[in-house]
RODO-2510 file (C-alpha; in nm, 4 decimals, decimal comma):
residues 368
     n   res          X          Y          Z
     1     m     1,2818     2,2783    -0,3678
     2     p     1,3829     2,3681    -0,7217
     3     a     1,1172     2,4533    -0,9635
     4     s     1,1951     2,1605    -1,2015
     5     r     1,1686     1,9177    -0,9109
     6     t     0,8327     2,0509    -0,7977
     7     t     0,6996     2,0446    -1,1522
     8     l     0,8208     1,6925    -1,2005
     9     r     0,6543     1,5621    -0,8861
    10     r     0,3264     1,7586    -0,9704
    11     s     0,3003     1,6194    -1,3137
    12     l     0,3712     1,2687    -1,1952
    13     a     0,1167     1,2901    -0,9209
    14     a    -0,1425     1,4380    -1,1530
    15     a    -0,0845     1,1800    -1,4217
    16     a    -0,0982     0,8910    -1,1831
    17     a    -0,3946     1,0150    -0,9726
    18     l    -0,6270     1,1834    -1,2127
    19     p    -0,8374     0,8884    -1,3550
    20     l    -0,8766     0,7269    -1,0136
    21     l    -0,9269     1,0492    -0,8299
    22     i    -1,2127     1,1524    -1,0534
    23     g    -1,3832     0,8199    -0,9856
    24     a    -1,3376     0,8710    -0,6096
    25     l    -1,4739     1,2204    -0,6152
    26     a    -1,7697     1,1203    -0,8167
    27     s    -1,8642     0,8393    -0,5745
    28     c    -1,8200     0,9852    -0,2285
    29     g    -1,5810     1,2586    -0,1360
    30     y    -1,2025     1,1473    -0,1744
    31     g    -1,2824     0,7809    -0,0931
    32     s    -1,5730     0,5389    -0,0784
    33     q    -1,7378     0,4957     0,2636
    34     a    -1,7165     0,1498     0,3684
    35     k    -2,0358    -0,0350     0,2654
    36     n    -2,0789    -0,2087     0,6023
    37     d    -2,0982     0,1193     0,8077
    38     e    -2,4321     0,0045     0,9361
    39     k    -2,2622    -0,2997     1,0802
    40     k    -1,9590    -0,1224     1,2187
    41     v    -1,8561    -0,2073     1,5781
    42     a    -2,0120     0,0327     1,8284
    43     a    -1,7722     0,2543     2,0283
    44     e    -1,7903     0,1468     2,3808
    45     g    -1,6036     0,2665     2,6912
    46     e    -1,4085     0,5834     2,7767
    47     k    -1,3728     0,8274     2,4887
    48     l    -1,0219     0,9413     2,3869
    49     s    -0,9291     1,2861     2,2904
    50     a    -1,1271     1,2762     1,9708
    51     d    -1,4909     1,1792     1,9147
    52     k    -1,3921     0,9788     1,5965
    53     v    -1,0958     0,8799     1,3883
    54     r    -1,1273     0,8403     1,0168
    55     l    -0,9283     0,5558     0,8704
    56     g    -0,8437     0,4843     0,4998
    57     y    -0,7275     0,1727     0,3403
    58     f    -0,7489    -0,0382     0,0231
    59     p    -0,9766    -0,3420    -0,0258
    60     n    -0,6851    -0,5716    -0,1108
    61     l    -0,4835    -0,8364     0,0721
    62     t    -0,1758    -0,6237     0,1253
    63     h    -0,3910    -0,4108     0,3487
    64     a    -0,5206    -0,7235     0,5324
    65     t    -0,4197    -0,5719     0,8753
    66     a    -0,6843    -0,3045     0,8265
    67     l    -0,9328    -0,5466     0,6771
    68     v    -0,9030    -0,7838     0,9736
    69     g    -0,8636    -0,5149     1,2328
    70     d    -1,1825    -0,3524     1,1103
    71     q    -1,3723    -0,6796     1,0539
    72     e    -1,2938    -0,8285     1,3960
    73     g    -1,3386    -0,4955     1,5862
    74     i    -0,9869    -0,5114     1,7212
    75     i    -0,8966    -0,1570     1,6310
    76     q    -1,2338    -0,0182     1,7556
    77     k    -1,1775    -0,1981     2,0870
    78     e    -0,8558    -0,0175     2,1420
    79     l    -1,0269     0,3099     2,0539
    80     g    -1,2879     0,2575     2,3324
    81     g    -1,5478     0,5356     2,3114
    82     t    -1,3851     0,6984     2,0108
    83     q    -1,5682     0,5905     1,6955
    84     l    -1,3726     0,4390     1,4036
    85     e    -1,4903     0,5588     1,0627
    86     v    -1,3686     0,3815     0,7482
    87     s    -1,3199     0,4902     0,3893
    88     t    -1,1671     0,2737     0,1172
    89     f    -0,9575     0,3879    -0,1729
    90     n    -0,8268     0,2192    -0,4991
    91     a    -0,5024     0,3906    -0,5274
    92     g    -0,2519     0,5787    -0,3168
    93     p    -0,2770     0,9311    -0,4809
    94     s    -0,6379     0,9707    -0,3906
    95     e    -0,5701     0,8490    -0,0371
    96     i    -0,3023     1,1201    -0,0056
    97     e    -0,5377     1,3758    -0,1399
    98     a    -0,7989     1,2692     0,1149
    99     l    -0,5375     1,3150     0,3920
   100     n    -0,4418     1,6542     0,2581
   101     a    -0,8005     1,7614     0,2407
   102     d    -0,8630     1,6424     0,6012
   103     s    -1,1027     1,3780     0,4819
   104     i    -0,9177     1,1040     0,6785
   105     d    -0,6868     1,1244     0,9670
   106     i    -0,4866     0,7918     0,9303
   107     g    -0,4312     0,5630     0,6398
   108     f    -0,2819     0,2338     0,5184
   109     i    -0,0767     0,3037     0,2124
   110     g     0,2176     0,1904    -0,0052
   111     p     0,5663     0,3417     0,0165
   112     s     0,5675     0,5325    -0,3214
   113     p     0,2547     0,7386    -0,2506
   114     a     0,3955     0,8151     0,1072
   115     i     0,7229     0,9223    -0,0339
   116     n     0,5562     1,1357    -0,3026
   117     g     0,3119     1,2878    -0,0578
   118     y     0,5729     1,3772     0,1871
   119     t     0,8082     1,5374    -0,0552
   120     k     0,5404     1,7198    -0,2448
   121     s     0,4294     1,8842     0,0673
   122     k     0,7902     1,9618     0,1638
   123     g     0,7509     1,7323     0,4599
   124     n     0,4536     1,8975     0,6116
   125     n     0,1613     1,6762     0,5496
   126     l     0,2223     1,3210     0,6893
   127     r     0,4313     1,0921     0,9077
   128     i     0,4783     0,7276     0,8641
   129     v     0,3963     0,5834     1,2146
   130     g     0,3990     0,2062     1,1574
   131     g     0,4425    -0,0732     0,9293
   132     s     0,1711    -0,3258     0,8236
   133     a     0,2926    -0,5686     0,5629
   134     s     0,5807    -0,6977     0,3583
   135     g     0,5846    -0,8807     0,0164
   136     g     0,2763    -0,9939    -0,1832
   137     v     0,4217    -0,8653    -0,5122
   138     k     0,5040    -1,0882    -0,8122
   139     l     0,5839    -1,0773    -1,1865
   140     v     0,3338    -1,3186    -1,3439
   141     v     0,3559    -1,3875    -1,7202
   142     d     0,2109    -1,5794    -2,0159
   143     p     0,4170    -1,9110    -2,0049
   144     a     0,3698    -1,9471    -2,3727
   145     k     0,5508    -1,6279    -2,4451
   146     i     0,7863    -1,5907    -2,1452
   147     k     0,9793    -1,8761    -1,9987
   148     t     1,2830    -1,6980    -1,8500
   149     p     1,3548    -1,3437    -1,7289
   150     a     1,5391    -1,2675    -2,0598
   151     d     1,2079    -1,3320    -2,2467
   152     v     1,0514    -1,0200    -2,0824
   153     k     1,2470    -0,8082    -2,3238
   154     g     1,0189    -0,6903    -2,5989
   155     k     0,6942    -0,7888    -2,4233
   156     k     0,4052    -0,5857    -2,2850
   157     i     0,4008    -0,6008    -1,9055
   158     a     0,1436    -0,4183    -1,6842
   159     t     0,1976    -0,2230    -1,3625
   160     p    -0,0937    -0,0602    -1,1736
   161     q     0,0082     0,3113    -1,2232
   162     l     0,2763     0,5413    -1,3432
   163     g     0,5041     0,5938    -1,0422
   164     n     0,3304     0,3685    -0,8071
   165     t     0,5245     0,1192    -0,5818
   166     q     0,5176    -0,1727    -0,8287
   167     d     0,5895     0,0464    -1,1280
   168     v     0,9000     0,1694    -0,9590
   169     a     1,0035    -0,1714    -0,8633
   170     f     0,9508    -0,3053    -1,2333
   171     l     1,1371    -0,0152    -1,3840
   172     n     1,4354    -0,0718    -1,1493
   173     w     1,4291    -0,4541    -1,2353
   174     i     1,4321    -0,3538    -1,6071
   175     a     1,7286    -0,1250    -1,5492
   176     e     1,9147    -0,3970    -1,3761
   177     q     1,8702    -0,6273    -1,6776
   178     g     2,0504    -0,3580    -1,8857
   179     w     1,7424    -0,2623    -2,0737
   180     k     1,6099     0,0891    -2,1519
   181     v     1,2589     0,2179    -2,0950
   182     d     1,1290     0,5671    -2,1057
   183     p     0,9676     0,6123    -1,7487
   184     q     0,6920     0,8444    -1,8647
   185     s     0,5597     0,6689    -2,1819
   186     g     0,6793     0,3117    -2,0698
   187     k     0,8040     0,2683    -2,4155
   188     g     1,1492     0,0873    -2,4791
   189     d     1,3018    -0,2535    -2,4545
   190     v     0,9931    -0,3553    -2,2588
   191     s     0,6453    -0,1947    -2,2953
   192     v     0,5412    -0,0912    -1,9518
   193     v     0,1548    -0,0729    -1,9735
   194     r    -0,0051     0,1100    -1,6839
   195     t    -0,3272    -0,0689    -1,6010
   196     d    -0,5746    -0,0533    -1,3193
   197     n    -0,5559    -0,3722    -1,1188
   198     k    -0,9312    -0,4154    -1,1738
   199     v    -0,8681    -0,4309    -1,5483
   200     t    -0,5503    -0,6345    -1,5517
   201     p    -0,6996    -0,9797    -1,5540
   202     n    -0,9231    -0,8921    -1,8587
   203     a    -0,6163    -0,7263    -2,0207
   204     y    -0,4280    -1,0572    -1,9811
   205     t    -0,6948    -1,2834    -2,1069
   206     s    -0,7590    -1,0620    -2,4175
   207     g    -0,3868    -1,0804    -2,5066
   208     a    -0,3424    -0,6820    -2,4541
   209     i    -0,0516    -0,7634    -2,2121
   210     d     0,1946    -1,0533    -2,1729
   211     g     0,2285    -1,0259    -1,8003
   212     a     0,2177    -0,8052    -1,4938
   213     w     0,4211    -0,6894    -1,2080
   214     v     0,1338    -0,6660    -0,9402
   215     p     0,0392    -0,7040    -0,5760
   216     e    -0,1902    -0,9593    -0,4420
   217     p    -0,4588    -1,0691    -0,5139
   218     t    -0,4161    -0,9591    -0,8635
   219     a    -0,1195    -1,1748    -0,9290
   220     s    -0,3077    -1,4782    -0,8163
   221     k    -0,6129    -1,3825    -1,0161
   222     l    -0,3810    -1,3856    -1,3259
   223     v    -0,2463    -1,7288    -1,2258
   224     t    -0,6098    -1,8670    -1,2324
   225     e    -0,6273    -1,7393    -1,5899
   226     g    -0,3196    -1,9412    -1,6878
   227     a    -0,0412    -1,7157    -1,6046
   228     k     0,2695    -1,8349    -1,4208
   229     v     0,4796    -1,6677    -1,1343
   230     l     0,8183    -1,5759    -1,2953
   231     l     0,9417    -1,3754    -0,9939
   232     d     0,8396    -1,3024    -0,6412
   233     e     0,9737    -0,9553    -0,5585
   234     s     1,0691    -1,0600    -0,2047
   235     t     1,3595    -1,2639    -0,3597
   236     l     1,5279    -0,9295    -0,4600
   237     w     1,5453    -0,7954    -0,1076
   238     p     1,7612    -0,8775     0,1997
   239     d     1,5979    -1,1195     0,4244
   240     k     1,3243    -1,1360     0,1721
   241     k     1,1469    -0,8323     0,3350
   242     f     1,0348    -0,5107     0,1868
   243     v     0,7547    -0,2629     0,2913
   244     i     0,4419    -0,2872     0,0837
   245     t     0,2115    -0,1165     0,3318
   246     n     0,2804     0,1680     0,5755
   247     i     0,0579     0,3383     0,8329
   248     i     0,0564     0,7169     0,7908
   249     v    -0,1108     0,9909     0,9712
   250     s    -0,1623     1,3650     0,9288
   251     q     0,0830     1,5561     1,1299
   252     k    -0,1864     1,7812     1,2643
   253     f    -0,3899     1,4759     1,3823
   254     l    -0,0763     1,3315     1,5477
   255     r    -0,0130     1,6655     1,7236
   256     e    -0,3618     1,6944     1,8548
   257     h    -0,4575     1,3389     1,9190
   258     p    -0,1453     1,1306     2,0055
   259     d    -0,3645     0,9032     2,2237
   260     v    -0,5806     0,8054     1,9306
   261     v    -0,2888     0,7349     1,7169
   262     e    -0,1435     0,5074     1,9836
   263     a    -0,4775     0,3352     2,0134
   264     v    -0,4976     0,2673     1,6449
   265     l    -0,1217     0,1404     1,6500
   266     r    -0,2118    -0,0921     1,9450
   267     g    -0,4993    -0,2215     1,7406
   268     s    -0,2710    -0,2746     1,4278
   269     v    -0,0160    -0,4653     1,6513
   270     k    -0,2764    -0,6773     1,8043
   271     t    -0,4340    -0,7441     1,4710
   272     n    -0,1022    -0,8654     1,3255
   273     e    -0,0431    -1,0798     1,6265
   274     w    -0,3913    -1,2422     1,5764
   275     i    -0,3370    -1,2871     1,1870
   276     n    -0,0103    -1,4688     1,2492
   277     a    -0,1535    -1,6903     1,5231
   278     n    -0,4737    -1,7699     1,3322
   279     p    -0,3798    -1,7594     0,9676
   280     d    -0,6950    -1,9635     0,8425
   281     k    -0,9316    -1,7573     1,0531
   282     a    -0,7672    -1,4344     0,9483
   283     k    -0,7812    -1,5239     0,5673
   284     e    -1,1584    -1,5883     0,6147
   285     s    -1,2009    -1,2562     0,8096
   286     a    -1,0183    -1,0516     0,5371
   287     n    -1,2275    -1,2263     0,2704
   288     s    -1,5451    -1,1425     0,4602
   289     k    -1,4453    -0,7757     0,4727
   290     l    -1,3518    -0,7855     0,1033
   291     k    -1,7108    -0,9173     0,0308
   292     d    -1,8584    -0,6307     0,2391
   293     l    -1,6541    -0,3677     0,0631
   294     t    -1,6618    -0,4884    -0,2975
   295     g    -1,9738    -0,7203    -0,3003
   296     k    -1,7700    -1,0250    -0,3942
   297     p    -1,5169    -1,2447    -0,1962
   298     l    -1,1979    -1,3710    -0,3515
   299     g    -1,2245    -1,7298    -0,4748
   300     a    -1,0493    -1,9950    -0,2669
   301     k    -0,7811    -2,0682    -0,5385
   302     v    -0,6879    -1,6934    -0,5425
   303     i    -0,6746    -1,6154    -0,1721
   304     d    -0,5121    -1,9545    -0,0943
   305     a    -0,2306    -1,8652    -0,3328
   306     a    -0,1988    -1,5048    -0,2355
   307     w    -0,2032    -1,5198     0,1398
   308     p     0,1366    -1,7079     0,2059
   309     s     0,3452    -1,4512     0,0031
   310     i     0,2400    -1,1580     0,2363
   311     q     0,4159    -1,1118     0,5771
   312     f     0,2156    -0,9205     0,8351
   313     i     0,4607    -0,7288     1,0462
   314     d     0,4783    -0,4085     1,2595
   315     d     0,8158    -0,2964     1,1514
   316     p     0,7928    -0,0376     0,8700
   317     l     1,1141    -0,1609     0,7190
   318     a     1,2405     0,1988     0,6817
   319     a     1,5683     0,1055     0,5111
   320     t     1,3734    -0,0632     0,2278
   321     l     1,1561     0,2615     0,1787
   322     q     1,4774     0,4554     0,1421
   323     a     1,5948     0,1998    -0,1149
   324     q     1,2619     0,2350    -0,2979
   325     a     1,3056     0,6076    -0,3248
   326     g     1,6421     0,5509    -0,4646
   327     h     1,4959     0,3177    -0,7240
   328     a     1,2486     0,5974    -0,8245
   329     v     1,5383     0,8426    -0,8705
   330     k     1,7244     0,6011    -1,0810
   331     a     1,4264     0,5272    -1,2874
   332     g     1,4013     0,8972    -1,3680
   333     l     1,0585     0,9354    -1,1885
   334     l     1,1879     1,1457    -0,8932
   335     e     1,4684     1,3756    -0,8127
   336     q     1,6608     1,2952    -0,5054
   337     p     1,4122     1,3384    -0,2114
   338     d     1,4790     1,4671     0,1319
   339     l     1,3035     1,2035     0,3574
   340     a     1,4340     1,3359     0,6889
   341     g     1,1504     1,3327     0,9290
   342     i     0,9103     1,1157     0,7326
   343     y     0,8982     0,8754     1,0160
   344     d     0,7816     0,9135     1,3851
   345     l     0,8044     0,5746     1,5431
   346     k     0,8045     0,6977     1,8951
   347     p     0,4239     0,6035     1,9419
   348     l     0,4807     0,2560     1,7740
   349     n     0,7811     0,1733     1,9885
   350     k     0,5785     0,2873     2,3094
   351     v     0,3226     0,0348     2,1844
   352     l     0,5690    -0,2400     2,1125
   353     k     0,7538    -0,1872     2,4382
   354     a     0,4480    -0,2212     2,6435
   355     a     0,3521    -0,5520     2,4633
   356     g     0,7056    -0,6831     2,5396
   357     k     0,7957    -0,6720     2,1639
   358     p     1,1282    -0,5334     2,0199
   359     e     1,1294    -0,1760     1,9052
   360     v     1,1860    -0,0822     1,5334
   361     a     1,4209     0,1490     1,3624
   362     d     1,3727     0,4509     1,1328
   363     a     1,6913     0,4178     0,9289
   364     g     1,7987     0,7674     1,0438
   365     l     1,4757     0,9213     0,8761
   366     g     1,2888     0,9967     1,2033
   367     v     1,1446     1,3345     1,3006
   368     k     1,3868     1,5253     1,5460
***
């Protein structure tokens, strides 16, 4: 890899990850141990090839497969006597650091940190082994200031992090409008203000930002503060589908414990099936887990508005990940990455076939 490319990625990852990573390190290793560990489902039955599997995910609705699969014990049931241990993260870079540091084995994560993690390690640290969710991202704005897409020009719009999945998507959308923005500083025809999702609602009510391109439930939280949805990102994609959450695994763990990886994937597939068959119960389950993890559930108005915009699917939508990488390149955040081998969908397709479900494709990016 050329030195300039390596330096670019390193600087981007450091800039995006440092504040959140410092917080994670200060609290508990690389991630925060789930607050309800004392209530975790007991491992019962025959143990697989590992005593335990350490799973990471975010306490937000785009990771509802993990929230519900953990809350309902669906994933633990598939693991039998192998114990599920959970850590939660607030951002992709810190979860990638945890995977690299052997603090977690498997994680639910967005496409941009998966791409950055894979390319930064020259393809040696992770594989994407499944999908989890599509959609759940919106551009929400102050209706007094922004009534049409053209009105976004000259305004201050938040994204969660420099180079994160929503940041890349918004920069790509800006470019498609014919506007110019410096990807590093966020300055230009639109002011892109990188703001932690926890802070974004307060930033909006204080007038520090005029809107935000954010995932759920942050988008719906802003709506409760008077914002309006200007654009649902799904409308920009073929079939209104794009990957928002993948399942990744360390290559070492995949080599040494393929049966455990398959068990987690079976749990994910069965969880998505249960979510889609029982949307009201699933919404309640996800909110219960959010309360356990954060101390506070989402309000009914927020979760009821957010939930329908997320599709829970097993397909990782590999072609859309490749497109998102292209958007990052076009935005100037990434040199053209080599994503060959980022996917290993053989375990997932084995699980899907056994369940009588159609297999999924890797868009030519599968491991040989």
